[in-house]
All heavy atoms as an XYZ file, in Angstrom:
941
protein
N       3.965      6.031    -12.058
C       4.597      4.863    -11.517
C       5.278      5.294    -10.234
O       5.915      6.310    -10.226
C       5.581      4.365    -12.556
C       6.270      3.032    -12.301
S       7.503      2.851    -11.044
C       8.734      4.047    -11.326
N       5.146      4.642     -9.157
C       4.366      3.417     -9.044
C       2.879      3.698     -8.865
O       2.484      4.764     -8.416
C       4.944      2.762     -7.791
C       5.382      3.895     -6.935
C       5.865      4.944     -7.914
N       2.108      2.686     -9.216
C       0.681      2.702     -8.931
C       0.491      1.883     -7.666
O       0.926      0.737     -7.589
C      -0.114      2.107    -10.093
C      -0.106      2.994    -11.282
N      -0.979      4.044    -11.419
C       0.706      3.028    -12.366
C      -0.728      4.679    -12.549
N       0.296      4.079    -13.140
N      -0.149      2.482     -6.698
C      -0.309      1.848     -5.387
C      -1.793      1.704     -5.114
O      -2.560      2.650     -5.271
C       0.366      2.691     -4.280
C       1.836      2.951     -4.634
C       0.220      2.013     -2.926
C       2.489      4.052     -3.826
N      -2.171      0.511     -4.707
C      -3.562      0.232     -4.364
C      -3.593     -0.330     -2.951
O      -2.865     -1.274     -2.638
C      -4.162     -0.774     -5.352
C      -5.603     -1.185     -5.120
C      -6.534      0.017     -5.140
C      -6.013     -2.206     -6.171
N      -4.418      0.264     -2.109
C      -4.542     -0.171     -0.723
C      -5.979     -0.597     -0.482
O      -6.897      0.224     -0.538
C      -4.153      0.949      0.270
C      -4.273      0.460      1.710
C      -2.757      1.488     -0.023
N      -6.182     -1.896     -0.264
C      -7.483     -2.406      0.154
C      -7.467     -2.463      1.672
O      -6.532     -3.017      2.257
C      -7.711     -3.820     -0.389
C      -7.937     -3.837     -1.887
O      -8.630     -2.942     -2.401
O      -7.410     -4.751     -2.552
N      -8.483     -1.860      2.298
C      -8.511     -1.856      3.758
C      -9.910     -2.195      4.254
O     -10.915     -1.853      3.632
C      -8.037     -0.517      4.327
C      -8.978      0.629      4.063
C      -9.915      1.016      5.015
C      -8.951      1.304      2.852
C     -10.794      2.055      4.763
C      -9.823      2.338      2.596
C     -10.744      2.711      3.556
O     -11.631      3.732      3.300
N      -9.948     -2.888      5.347
C     -11.178     -3.349      5.965
C     -11.981     -2.158      6.498
O     -11.419     -1.210      7.047
C     -10.814     -4.288      7.121
C     -11.939     -5.204      7.497
O     -12.998     -4.700      7.921
O     -11.746     -6.426      7.371
N     -13.288     -2.232      6.349
C     -14.162     -1.173      6.855
C     -13.969     -0.951      8.362
O     -14.163      0.162      8.852
C     -15.622     -1.506      6.555
N     -13.538     -1.979      9.075
C     -13.298     -1.848     10.518
C     -12.189     -0.848     10.820
O     -12.080     -0.346     11.939
C     -12.945     -3.209     11.121
N     -11.372     -0.508      9.820
C     -10.270      0.437     10.003
C     -10.638      1.855      9.572
O      -9.830      2.776      9.695
C      -9.047     -0.029      9.213
C      -8.512     -1.413      9.555
C      -7.405     -1.813      8.588
C      -8.025     -1.455     10.988
N     -11.836      2.043      9.070
C     -12.270      3.317      8.482
C     -11.969      4.526      9.363
O     -11.405      5.510      8.902
C     -13.775      3.265      8.171
C     -14.359      4.545      7.637
C     -13.932      4.857      6.220
O     -13.663      3.961      5.437
N     -13.862      6.120      5.885
N     -12.334      4.471     10.612
C     -12.191      5.639     11.493
C     -10.765      5.852     11.988
O     -10.364      6.980     12.254
C     -13.149      5.513     12.677
C     -14.614      5.503     12.285
C     -15.020      6.735     11.492
O     -14.613      7.855     11.880
O     -15.739      6.577     10.476
N      -9.992      4.798     12.112
C      -8.668      4.909     12.727
C      -7.522      4.983     11.721
O      -6.401      5.342     12.090
C      -8.439      3.722     13.663
O      -8.552      2.517     12.935
N      -7.757      4.676     10.471
C      -6.710      4.622      9.465
C      -6.688      5.935      8.682
O      -7.554      6.202      7.856
C      -6.960      3.425      8.540
C      -5.936      3.225      7.459
C      -4.582      3.356      7.709
C      -6.342      2.866      6.182
C      -3.644      3.159      6.706
C      -5.419      2.651      5.178
C      -4.075      2.807      5.439
N      -5.690      6.763      8.961
C      -5.521      8.054      8.290
C      -4.873      7.807      6.928
O      -3.652      7.730      6.801
C      -4.658      8.968      9.166
C      -4.517     10.374      8.603
O      -4.762     10.571      7.390
O      -4.145     11.273      9.378
N      -5.706      7.683      5.927
C      -5.239      7.275      4.614
C      -4.340      8.315      3.951
O      -3.326      7.964      3.334
C      -6.443      6.924      3.737
C      -7.134      5.648      4.279
C      -8.479      5.389      3.656
N      -9.478      6.425      3.842
C     -10.139      6.629      4.993
N      -9.876      5.887      6.058
N     -11.055      7.565      5.076
N      -4.656      9.568      4.043
C      -3.833     10.607      3.404
C      -2.441     10.656      4.039
O      -1.436     10.744      3.340
C      -4.518     11.953      3.462
C      -5.834     11.963      2.664
C      -6.366     13.349      2.441
N      -5.788     14.012      1.306
C      -6.018     13.707      0.027
N      -6.803     12.701     -0.273
N      -5.459     14.377     -0.942
N      -2.385     10.587      5.345
C      -1.082     10.579      6.023
C      -0.291      9.330      5.648
O       0.911      9.394      5.374
C      -1.277     10.659      7.541
C       0.032     10.851      8.276
C      -0.198     11.106      9.767
N       0.653     10.177     10.477
C       0.293      9.347     11.423
N      -0.950      9.307     11.829
N       1.144      8.546     11.996
N      -0.975      8.186      5.621
C      -0.325      6.947      5.223
C       0.255      7.072      3.813
O       1.401      6.687      3.569
C      -1.321      5.780      5.292
C      -0.744      4.477      4.812
C       0.063      3.717      5.640
C      -1.000      4.016      3.525
C       0.616      2.507      5.199
C      -0.463      2.826      3.070
C       0.354      2.066      3.915
N      -0.514      7.602      2.878
C      -0.054      7.734      1.492
C       1.171      8.641      1.407
O       2.142      8.309      0.712
C      -1.170      8.272      0.603
N       1.151      9.765      2.096
C       2.306     10.662      2.058
C       3.555      9.972      2.592
O       4.643     10.072      1.992
C       2.022     11.942      2.840
C       1.024     12.873      2.136
C       0.944     14.222      2.812
N       0.541     14.144      4.208
C      -0.711     14.207      4.650
N      -1.702     14.350      3.791
N      -0.974     14.149      5.930
N       3.417      9.249      3.694
C       4.562      8.533      4.259
C       5.002      7.393      3.344
O       6.211      7.137      3.194
C       4.233      8.026      5.655
C       4.092      9.153      6.663
C       3.726      8.677      8.055
O       3.985      7.501      8.387
O       3.174      9.496      8.823
N       4.061      6.715      2.731
C       4.373      5.629      1.807
C       5.125      6.150      0.586
O       6.100      5.546      0.136
C       3.087      4.914      1.384
C       3.220      3.795      0.364
C       4.190      2.724      0.835
C       1.852      3.200      0.072
N       4.701      7.292      0.052
C       5.382      7.867     -1.107
C       6.835      8.206     -0.767
O       7.751      7.909     -1.552
C       4.647      9.117     -1.589
C       3.272      8.843     -2.087
N       2.409      9.856     -2.451
C       2.578      7.688     -2.275
C       1.262      9.342     -2.852
N       1.335      8.021     -2.752
N       7.053      8.799      0.387
C       8.419      9.121      0.824
C       9.250      7.863      0.989
O      10.420      7.808      0.584
C       8.398      9.903      2.137
O       7.825     11.162      1.958
N       8.652      6.863      1.596
C       9.339      5.589      1.823
C       9.731      4.927      0.505
O      10.861      4.457      0.340
C       8.436      4.660      2.632
C       8.950      3.263      2.919
C      10.109      3.339      3.906
C       7.836      2.412      3.478
N       8.820      4.893     -0.452
C       9.102      4.279     -1.753
C      10.227      5.019     -2.463
O      11.135      4.394     -3.026
C       7.842      4.249     -2.615
N      10.196      6.341     -2.428
C      11.236      7.138     -3.091
C      12.596      6.933     -2.435
O      13.623      6.919     -3.119
C      10.849      8.607     -3.075
N      12.603      6.745     -1.131
C      13.862      6.550     -0.406
C      14.423      5.148     -0.611
O      15.645      4.957     -0.632
C      13.617      6.805      1.095
C      14.837      6.631      1.963
C      14.534      6.974      3.408
C      13.669      5.890      4.010
N      13.441      6.033      5.432
N      13.566      4.164     -0.807
C      13.984      2.767     -0.831
C      14.341      2.242     -2.216
O      15.251      1.429     -2.350
C      12.880      1.876     -0.211
O      12.548      2.380      1.069
C      13.337      0.433     -0.080
N      13.643      2.683     -3.244
C      13.832      2.115     -4.583
C      14.286      3.177     -5.572
O      13.616      4.206     -5.740
C      12.537      1.468     -5.065
N      15.414      2.934     -6.223
C      15.934      3.850     -7.236
C      14.901      4.076     -8.331
O      14.203      3.158     -8.743
C      17.209      3.300     -7.869
C      18.380      3.296     -6.904
O      18.360      4.083     -5.938
O      19.323      2.513     -7.123
N      14.833      5.311     -8.800
C      13.947      5.635     -9.912
C      12.542      6.014     -9.511
O      11.766      6.475    -10.338
N      12.189      5.826     -8.248
C      10.866      6.235     -7.775
C      11.000      7.606     -7.133
O      11.882      7.829     -6.301
C      10.284      5.228     -6.769
C      10.017      3.888     -7.451
C       9.001      5.775     -6.143
C       9.488      2.811     -6.533
N      10.138      8.513     -7.542
C      10.092      9.838     -6.928
C       8.735     10.015     -6.253
O       7.752      9.360     -6.633
C      10.273     10.962     -7.972
O       9.165     10.924     -8.886
C      11.589     10.805     -8.735
N       8.699     10.902     -5.279
C       7.424     11.192     -4.617
C       6.414     11.684     -5.648
O       5.237     11.288     -5.625
C       7.617     12.217     -3.486
C       8.440     11.599     -2.355
C       6.272     12.729     -2.976
C       8.851     12.568     -1.263
N       6.876     12.501     -6.585
C       5.981     13.071     -7.599
C       5.373     12.010     -8.515
O       4.327     12.242     -9.108
C       6.736     14.112     -8.438
C       7.153     15.349     -7.663
C       8.372     15.123     -6.745
O       9.125     14.143     -6.956
O       8.546     15.914     -5.814
N       6.022     10.864     -8.627
C       5.514      9.819     -9.523
C       4.545      8.859     -8.829
O       3.903      8.052     -9.491
C       6.680      9.021    -10.122
O       7.354      8.278     -9.128
N       4.424      8.951     -7.520
C       3.573      8.014     -6.774
C       2.100      8.388     -6.875
O       1.736      9.568     -6.784
C       3.990      7.988     -5.303
S       5.616      7.281     -5.010
N       1.280      7.382     -7.040
C      -0.177      7.548     -7.096
C      -0.800      6.443     -6.249
O      -0.554      5.271     -6.510
C      -0.675      7.418     -8.533
C      -0.081      8.414     -9.495
C      -0.165      7.845    -10.910
C       0.889      8.390    -11.804
N       2.244      7.959    -11.482
N      -1.587      6.816     -5.268
C      -2.182      5.825     -4.372
C      -3.704      5.924     -4.412
O      -4.267      7.015     -4.313
C      -1.683      6.021     -2.927
O      -0.268      5.846     -2.912
C      -2.326      5.028     -1.977
N      -4.333      4.769     -4.551
C      -5.794      4.654     -4.474
C      -6.128      3.790     -3.270
O      -5.407      2.847     -2.952
C      -6.365      3.974     -5.728
C      -6.158      4.768     -6.981
C      -6.629      3.999     -8.198
N      -5.693      2.905     -8.459
C      -6.038      1.731     -8.960
N      -7.289      1.453     -9.233
N      -5.128      0.798     -9.184
N      -7.230      4.114     -2.634
C      -7.707      3.342     -1.490
C      -9.071      2.759     -1.826
O      -9.924      3.439     -2.395
C      -7.840      4.238     -0.249
C      -6.526      4.716      0.280
C      -5.984      5.916     -0.153
C      -5.819      3.969      1.206
C      -4.766      6.361      0.329
C      -4.600      4.403      1.697
C      -4.069      5.608      1.250
N      -9.246      1.494     -1.464
C     -10.547      0.837     -1.612
C     -10.949      0.268     -0.265
O     -10.259     -0.607      0.276
C     -10.487     -0.308     -2.627
C     -10.357      0.119     -4.042
C     -10.568     -1.032     -4.995
N      -9.643     -2.130     -4.742
C      -9.292     -3.025     -5.649
N      -9.793     -2.971     -6.871
N      -8.451     -3.993     -5.357
N     -12.045      0.775      0.253
C     -12.578      0.209      1.485
C     -13.327     -1.071      1.147
O     -14.156     -1.107      0.243
C     -13.532      1.194      2.166
C     -13.962      0.702      3.535
C     -14.862      1.676      4.191
N     -16.224      1.393      3.720
C     -17.281      2.041      4.132
N     -17.172      3.025      4.989
N     -18.466      1.723      3.668
N     -13.024     -2.123      1.893
C     -13.672     -3.406      1.705
C     -14.717     -3.541      2.815
O     -14.376     -3.569      3.996
C     -12.647     -4.559      1.763
C     -13.327     -5.893      1.603
C     -11.572     -4.355      0.710
N     -15.970     -3.571      2.418
C     -17.052     -3.586      3.405
C     -17.251     -4.935      4.068
O     -17.809     -5.009      5.156
C     -18.356     -3.123      2.761
C     -18.324     -1.640      2.433
O     -17.709     -0.879      3.196
O     -18.898     -1.250      1.401
N     -16.840     -5.985      3.401
C     -17.044     -7.310      3.985
C     -15.816     -8.175      3.750
O     -15.372     -8.346      2.631
C     -18.268     -7.968      3.353
C     -18.656     -9.255      4.014
C     -19.984     -9.780      3.491
O     -20.607     -9.148      2.623
O     -20.394    -10.846      3.967
N     -15.267     -8.686      4.822
C     -14.159     -9.631      4.733
C     -14.453    -10.790      5.681
O     -15.135    -10.627      6.693
C     -12.805     -9.007      5.130
O     -12.894     -8.520      6.465
C     -12.419     -7.880      4.212
N     -13.940    -11.939      5.332
C     -14.012    -13.105      6.197
C     -12.587    -13.616      6.343
O     -11.946    -13.956      5.353
C     -14.928    -14.206      5.622
C     -14.904    -15.437      6.507
C     -16.343    -13.683      5.444
N     -12.093    -13.637      7.545
C     -10.740    -14.089      7.817
C     -10.833    -15.363      8.648
O     -11.534    -15.405      9.662
C      -9.939    -13.000      8.563
C      -9.853    -11.747      7.680
C      -8.564    -13.507      8.955
C      -9.307    -10.531      8.376
N     -10.154    -16.384      8.181
C     -10.093    -17.688      8.873
C     -11.499    -18.201      9.171
O     -12.302    -18.368      8.259
C      -9.238    -17.594     10.123
N     -11.805    -18.390     10.452
C     -13.098    -18.948     10.856
C     -14.141    -17.871     11.122
O     -15.136    -18.116     11.804
C     -12.932    -19.835     12.095
C     -12.081    -21.032     11.847
N     -12.497    -22.096     11.081
C     -10.816    -21.316     12.235
C     -11.542    -22.999     11.019
N     -10.504    -22.557     11.702
N     -13.908    -16.672     10.586
C     -14.845    -15.556     10.715
C     -15.011    -15.102     12.153
O     -16.092    -14.708     12.582
C     -16.205    -15.921     10.098
C     -17.036    -14.689      9.773
O     -16.469    -13.580      9.652
O     -18.270    -14.823      9.650
N     -13.919    -15.141     12.896
C     -13.962    -14.686     14.283
C     -14.063    -13.159     14.312
O     -13.505    -12.483     13.452
C     -12.698    -15.142     15.018
C     -12.558    -16.640     15.074
C     -11.102    -17.095     15.064
O     -10.200    -16.266     14.926
O     -10.897    -18.309     15.164
N     -14.766    -12.598     15.277
C     -14.860    -11.134     15.375
C     -13.506    -10.522     15.745
O     -12.612    -11.211     16.228
C     -15.888    -10.917     16.488
C     -15.910    -12.186     17.256
C     -15.503    -13.279     16.327
N     -13.378     -9.223     15.504
C     -12.165     -8.523     15.889
C     -11.002     -8.739     14.943
O      -9.845     -8.601     15.339
N     -11.283     -9.055     13.676
C     -10.252     -9.265     12.667
C     -10.413     -8.209     11.572
O     -11.535     -7.861     11.212
C     -10.392    -10.657     12.027
C     -10.450    -11.797     13.001
C      -9.100    -12.115     13.598
O      -8.105    -12.201     12.893
N      -9.062    -12.289     14.904
N      -9.301     -7.706     11.054
C      -9.352     -6.732      9.964
C      -8.227     -7.033      8.982
O      -7.200     -7.609      9.345
C      -9.219     -5.317     10.500
N      -8.422     -6.598      7.755
C      -7.487     -6.879      6.676
C      -7.034     -5.582      6.026
O      -7.838     -4.664      5.818
C      -8.183     -7.754      5.626
C      -7.441     -8.036      4.332
C      -6.273     -8.984      4.585
C      -8.383     -8.630      3.306
N      -5.743     -5.504      5.707
C      -5.225     -4.416      4.874
C      -4.177     -5.022      3.944
O      -3.326     -5.798      4.373
C      -4.664     -3.249      5.714
C      -4.224     -2.098      4.814
C      -3.552     -3.699      6.627
C      -3.962     -0.807      5.574
N      -4.299     -4.710      2.651
C      -3.376     -5.242      1.651
C      -2.900     -4.091      0.774
O      -3.711     -3.311      0.266
C      -4.053     -6.304      0.791
C      -3.162     -6.825     -0.294
N      -2.111     -7.682     -0.045
C      -3.145     -6.584     -1.630
C      -1.494     -7.953     -1.179
N      -2.102     -7.301     -2.157
N      -1.579     -3.976      0.619
C      -0.976     -2.923     -0.199
C      -0.321     -3.570     -1.411
O       0.466     -4.500     -1.267
C       0.078     -2.126      0.608
C       0.688     -1.023     -0.248
C      -0.525     -1.565      1.890
N      -0.662     -3.069     -2.586
C      -0.064     -3.567     -3.824
C       0.633     -2.413     -4.540
O       0.036     -1.352     -4.746
C      -1.139     -4.146     -4.733
C      -0.597     -4.672     -6.042
C      -1.686     -5.220     -6.936
O      -2.351     -6.189     -6.512
O      -1.875     -4.675     -8.031
N       1.892     -2.610     -4.881
C       2.646     -1.635     -5.665
C       2.944     -2.233     -7.018
O       3.475     -3.340     -7.105
C       3.993     -1.313     -5.006
C       4.010     -0.170     -4.018
C       3.497     -0.630     -2.692
C       5.403      0.366     -3.901
N       2.629     -1.500     -8.062
C       2.988     -1.891     -9.421
C       4.055     -0.908     -9.878
O       3.811      0.304     -9.943
C       1.768     -1.851    -10.327
N       5.259     -1.440    -10.163
C       6.395     -0.592    -10.512
C       6.994     -1.043    -11.833
O       6.755     -2.160    -12.284
C       7.470     -0.609     -9.401
C       7.983     -2.027     -9.145
C       6.917      0.012     -8.124
C       9.092     -2.128     -8.109
N       7.779     -0.145    -12.432
C       8.476     -0.517    -13.658
C       9.479     -1.622    -13.360
O      10.068     -1.656    -12.275
C       9.191      0.701    -14.248
C       8.274      1.788    -14.812
C       9.093      3.012    -15.200
C       7.487      1.270    -16.016
N       9.692     -2.538    -14.283
C      10.640     -3.632    -14.066
C      12.068     -3.100    -13.900
O      12.382     -1.991    -14.303
C      10.527     -4.473    -15.335
C       9.386     -3.950    -16.111
C       9.034     -2.614    -15.582
N      12.904     -3.936    -13.307
C      14.314     -3.607    -13.217
C      14.865     -3.569    -11.808
O      16.073     -3.483    -11.621
N      13.994     -3.637    -10.809
C      14.491     -3.663     -9.436
C      14.828     -5.083     -9.030
O      14.186     -6.027     -9.457
C      13.458     -3.107     -8.473
C      13.539     -1.584     -8.344
C      12.700     -0.852     -8.950
N      12.721      0.562     -9.054
C      11.981      1.096     -9.966
N      11.283      0.351    -10.774
N      11.957      2.391    -10.085
N      15.832     -5.219     -8.209
C      16.245     -6.547     -7.754
C      15.233     -7.115     -6.769
O      14.446     -6.369     -6.162
C      17.616     -6.482     -7.059
O      17.489     -5.702     -5.863
C      18.673     -5.878     -7.972
N      15.301     -8.410     -6.583
C      14.450     -9.071     -5.587
C      14.750     -8.519     -4.192
O      13.841     -8.370     -3.373
C      14.665    -10.575     -5.629
N      16.007     -8.209     -3.926
C      16.394     -7.667     -2.621
C      15.757     -6.298     -2.384
O      15.279     -6.007     -1.289
C      17.920     -7.561     -2.510
C      18.631     -8.890     -2.479
C      18.802     -9.527     -3.859
O      18.646     -8.839     -4.891
O      19.084    -10.744     -3.894
N      15.748     -5.451     -3.421
C      15.124     -4.129     -3.299
C      13.630     -4.269     -3.053
O      13.068     -3.603     -2.180
C      15.381     -3.287     -4.566
O      16.782     -3.057     -4.693
C      14.661     -1.958     -4.508
N      12.983     -5.155     -3.801
C      11.544     -5.368     -3.627
C      11.240     -5.913     -2.239
O      10.269     -5.504     -1.593
C      11.001     -6.317     -4.691
C      10.993     -5.720     -6.084
C      10.511     -6.754     -7.084
C      10.594     -6.247     -8.490
N      10.205     -7.274     -9.472
N      12.062     -6.820     -1.761
C      11.865     -7.394     -0.432
C      12.029     -6.333      0.656
O      11.228     -6.267      1.598
C      12.856     -8.537     -0.221
O      12.699     -9.108      1.047
N      13.053     -5.507      0.530
C      13.275     -4.429      1.512
C      12.114     -3.446      1.495
O      11.644     -3.001      2.558
C      14.588     -3.717      1.221
N      11.625     -3.114      0.309
C      10.492     -2.201      0.197
C       9.242     -2.826      0.801
O       8.508     -2.163      1.545
C      10.269     -1.829     -1.270
C       9.168     -0.811     -1.567
C       9.362      0.480     -0.780
C       9.108     -0.534     -3.065
N       9.002     -4.102      0.533
C       7.839     -4.797      1.111
C       7.874     -4.761      2.637
O       6.870     -4.457      3.282
C       7.792     -6.252      0.643
O       7.496     -6.338     -0.715
N       9.025     -5.085      3.207
C       9.139     -5.101      4.665
C       8.943     -3.703      5.250
O       8.271     -3.534      6.264
C      10.495     -5.661      5.108
C      10.602     -5.825      6.612
C       9.542     -6.749      7.185
O       9.434     -7.902      6.780
N       8.738     -6.260      8.123
N       9.505     -2.691      4.598
C       9.341     -1.312      5.076
C       7.880     -0.875      5.024
O       7.387     -0.205      5.932
C      10.198     -0.354      4.241
O      11.557     -0.635      4.409
N       7.189     -1.277      3.962
C       5.769     -0.937      3.840
C       4.959     -1.665      4.907
O       4.065     -1.082      5.520
C       5.250     -1.243      2.427
C       5.918     -0.308      1.414
C       3.730     -1.119      2.364
C       5.683     -0.698     -0.031
N       5.278     -2.922      5.140
C       4.577     -3.682      6.182
C       4.775     -3.019      7.552
O       3.827     -2.907      8.338
C       5.074     -5.123      6.189
C       4.203     -6.148      6.883
C       2.796     -6.178      6.306
C       4.842     -7.519      6.779
N       5.979     -2.555      7.827
C       6.245     -1.843      9.073
C       5.429     -0.555      9.148
O       4.897     -0.201     10.207
C       7.732     -1.526      9.218
C       8.601     -2.764      9.386
O       8.057     -3.845      9.738
O       9.824     -2.659      9.154
N       5.310      0.149      8.021
C       4.515      1.373      7.983
C       3.042      1.067      8.230
O       2.370      1.777      8.994
C       4.705      2.074      6.636
C       3.989      3.403      6.465
C       4.534      4.452      7.439
C       4.118      3.887      5.019
N       2.539      0.018      7.609
C       1.146     -0.393      7.837
C       0.932     -0.672      9.320
O      -0.044     -0.208      9.920
C       0.776     -1.640      6.995
C      -0.537     -2.241      7.463
C       0.720     -1.295      5.518
N       1.845     -1.417      9.903
C       1.740     -1.762     11.325
C       1.691     -0.493     12.188
O       0.884     -0.393     13.109
C       2.908     -2.655     11.741
C       2.745     -3.261     13.126
C       3.873     -4.237     13.486
N       4.037     -5.294     12.492
C       5.133     -5.462     11.750
N       6.170     -4.668     11.867
N       5.188     -6.453     10.884
N       2.534      0.478     11.881
C       2.553      1.706     12.681
C       1.258      2.508     12.538
O       0.867      3.220     13.455
C       3.760      2.576     12.314
O       3.577      3.224     11.069
N       0.582      2.365     11.409
C      -0.664      3.105     11.184
C      -1.909      2.359     11.669
O      -2.991      2.942     11.694
C      -0.816      3.436      9.697
C      -0.064      4.649      9.294
N      -0.631      5.894      9.217
C       1.247      4.813      8.977
C       0.276      6.773      8.849
N       1.428      6.139      8.701
N      -1.770      1.092     12.013
C      -2.944      0.316     12.428
C      -2.801     -0.267     13.832
O      -3.710     -0.939     14.311
C      -3.222     -0.829     11.434
O      -2.081     -1.681     11.350
C      -3.570     -0.295     10.057
N      -1.696     -0.010     14.486
C      -1.432     -0.611     15.801
C      -2.363     -0.087     16.891
O      -2.572     -0.754     17.895
C       0.022     -0.377     16.208
N      -2.926      1.087     16.685
C      -3.728      1.691     17.745
C      -5.213      1.341     17.672
O      -6.016      1.925     18.385
C      -3.574      3.213     17.693
O      -4.115      3.701     16.479
N      -5.580      0.383     16.832
C      -6.987     -0.005     16.722
C      -7.288     -0.976     17.862
O      -6.827     -2.118     17.855
C      -7.284     -0.655     15.350
C      -8.759     -0.978     15.235
C      -6.833      0.249     14.215
N      -8.052     -0.533     18.859
C      -8.287     -1.389     20.027
C      -9.155     -2.598     19.699
O     -10.145     -2.496     18.978
C      -9.004     -0.455     21.011
C      -9.603      0.623     20.171
C      -8.736      0.755     18.954
N      -8.741     -3.745     20.214
C      -9.534     -4.960     20.086
C      -9.588     -5.558     18.699
O     -10.433     -6.408     18.434
N      -8.700     -5.133     17.800
C      -8.725     -5.637     16.434
C      -7.363     -6.235     16.087
O      -6.327     -5.601     16.283
C      -9.068     -4.513     15.423
C      -8.967     -5.026     13.989
C     -10.451     -3.956     15.685
N      -7.369     -7.454     15.599
C      -6.171     -8.083     15.059
C      -6.115     -7.743     13.576
O      -7.043     -8.067     12.831
C      -6.216     -9.605     15.248
O      -6.281     -9.890     16.646
C      -4.998    -10.276     14.637
N      -5.046     -7.068     13.170
C      -4.923     -6.617     11.785
C      -4.033     -7.582     11.009
O      -2.893     -7.824     11.382
C      -4.350     -5.186     11.716
C      -4.194     -4.740     10.269
C      -5.256     -4.214     12.479
N      -4.585     -8.125      9.936
C      -3.851     -8.994      9.028
C      -3.372     -8.115      7.870
O      -4.186     -7.623      7.091
C      -4.752    -10.115      8.499
C      -5.268    -10.999      9.581
N      -4.732    -12.239      9.833
C      -6.266    -10.811     10.494
C      -5.381    -12.786     10.850
N      -6.313    -11.934     11.265
N      -2.066     -7.893      7.773
C      -1.514     -6.991      6.775
C      -0.638     -7.751      5.794
O       0.047     -8.708      6.165
C      -0.705     -5.896      7.460
N      -0.669     -7.333      4.537
C       0.179     -7.935      3.518
C       0.560     -6.893      2.478
O      -0.102     -5.868      2.328
C      -0.539     -9.120      2.852
O      -1.775     -8.707      2.303
N       1.653     -7.193      1.782
C       2.180     -6.303      0.741
C       2.569     -7.163     -0.452
O       3.132     -8.246     -0.291
C       3.427     -5.538      1.240
C       4.024     -4.674      0.131
C       3.103     -4.697      2.465
N       2.284     -6.676     -1.653
C       2.716     -7.344     -2.874
C       3.288     -6.292     -3.816
O       2.656     -5.265     -4.068
C       1.538     -8.053     -3.548
C       1.956     -8.832     -4.787
O       3.104     -9.319     -4.831
O       1.138     -8.946     -5.714
N       4.488     -6.541     -4.293
C       5.116     -5.646     -5.264
C       5.252     -6.424     -6.564
O       5.800     -7.525     -6.582
C       6.486     -5.154     -4.765
C       6.290     -4.366     -3.469
C       7.166     -4.309     -5.836
C       7.558     -3.828     -2.862
N       4.739     -5.843     -7.625
C       4.796     -6.521     -8.919
C       5.287     -5.548     -9.979
O       5.200     -4.334     -9.818
C       3.437     -7.083     -9.306
C       2.376     -6.039     -9.524
C       1.067     -6.652    -10.009
N       0.081     -5.625    -10.257
C       0.003     -4.912    -11.375
N       0.849     -5.115    -12.351
N      -0.932     -3.995    -11.527
N       5.821     -6.113    -11.060
C       6.290     -5.308    -12.177
C       5.133     -4.987    -13.117
O       4.283     -5.842    -13.394
C       7.368     -6.058    -12.972
C       8.675     -6.185    -12.210
O       8.907     -5.397    -11.275
O       9.466     -7.073    -12.562
N       5.126     -3.762    -13.620
C       4.180     -3.390    -14.662
C       4.557     -4.130    -15.944
O       5.727     -4.466    -16.164
C       4.222     -1.879    -14.900
C       3.666     -1.024    -13.758
C       4.128      0.415    -13.896
C       2.146     -1.093    -13.746
N       3.593     -4.350    -16.807
C       3.866     -5.069    -18.060
C       4.588     -4.170    -19.059
O       4.648     -2.940    -18.899
C       2.559     -5.574    -18.672
O       1.872     -4.501    -19.292
N       5.091     -4.785    -20.118
C       5.755     -4.029    -21.189
C       4.773     -3.122    -21.926
O       5.191     -2.210    -22.629
C       6.394     -4.998    -22.189
C       7.552     -5.761    -21.576
O       8.145     -5.267    -20.587
O       7.863     -6.858    -22.071
N       3.498     -3.364    -21.774
C       2.482     -2.575    -22.463
C       2.069     -1.332    -21.661
O       1.251     -0.548    -22.119
C       1.245     -3.431    -22.733
N       2.640     -1.138    -20.472
C       2.297      0.011    -19.640
C       2.636      1.299    -20.371
O       3.703      1.453    -20.956
C       3.043     -0.044    -18.306
C       2.872      1.205    -17.470
C       1.691      1.445    -16.782
C       3.892      2.151    -17.388
C       1.529      2.580    -16.018
C       3.731      3.299    -16.627
C       2.548      3.510    -15.949
O       2.387      4.644    -15.206
N       1.705      2.226    -20.340
C       1.901      3.544    -20.936
C       1.145      4.557    -20.079
O       0.141      4.213    -19.450
C       1.420      3.572    -22.399
C       1.786      4.890    -23.086
C      -0.052      3.271    -22.488
C       1.545      4.870    -24.593
N       1.639      5.766    -20.018
C       0.913      6.771    -19.236
C       0.956      8.105    -19.963
O       1.779      8.326    -20.856
C       1.482      6.918    -17.847
C       2.721      7.755    -17.715
C       3.067      7.983    -16.270
C       4.058      9.118    -16.139
N       4.315      9.471    -14.777
N       0.059      8.984    -19.557
C      -0.012     10.328    -20.109
C      -0.411     11.261    -18.990
O      -1.284     10.921    -18.161
C      -1.047     10.387    -21.238
C      -1.247     11.773    -21.790
C      -2.284     11.787    -22.904
O      -2.633     10.759    -23.463
N      -2.770     12.967    -23.223
N       0.210     12.398    -18.919
C      -0.158     13.420    -17.950
C      -0.669     14.620    -18.744
O       0.058     15.158    -19.600
C       1.044     13.832    -17.066
C       0.653     14.946    -16.127
C       1.571     12.631    -16.317
N      -1.904     14.998    -18.506
C      -2.489     16.148    -19.175
C      -2.531     17.299    -18.192
O      -3.262     17.235    -17.207
C      -3.905     15.814    -19.662
O      -3.848     14.651    -20.496
C      -4.503     16.971    -20.449
N      -1.745     18.354    -18.436
C      -1.721     19.491    -17.510
C      -3.083     20.180    -17.426
O      -3.855     20.171    -18.398
C      -0.677     20.432    -18.103
C       0.063     19.645    -19.122
C      -0.838     18.538    -19.557
N      -3.356     20.754    -16.289
C      -4.596     21.497    -16.101
C      -4.605     22.687    -17.061
O      -3.562     23.284    -17.351
C      -4.726     21.979    -14.665
N      -5.791     23.021    -17.545
C      -5.883     24.165    -18.476
C      -6.297     25.420    -17.750
O      -6.737     25.442    -16.669
C      -6.859     23.843    -19.582
O      -8.099     23.426    -19.069
């Protein structure tokens, strides 16, 4: 926890440094929300090969970040974290020439049925 999923447009493939983004995102989450540590963060990336935005005009790209966290954070904490993540996304995608990037963030609580296990390497 948290489980982080980043869907990103194929148009961002070459310019979006996903590993660097994840490391910065983990630090940001740990700094912003109590109970989150860098060691607990897990980020997956899914490249989306086809997106249609609005009227399907060229030069559009999409990136969406979803964080699933344990319940108990205030709406204010979630809002601050969302805005900080959106700012981070912007800083990592601002240099894509000729592309308008549509970015969004969603933070949701994990269900009461959430369970995890860590199996150490043998």
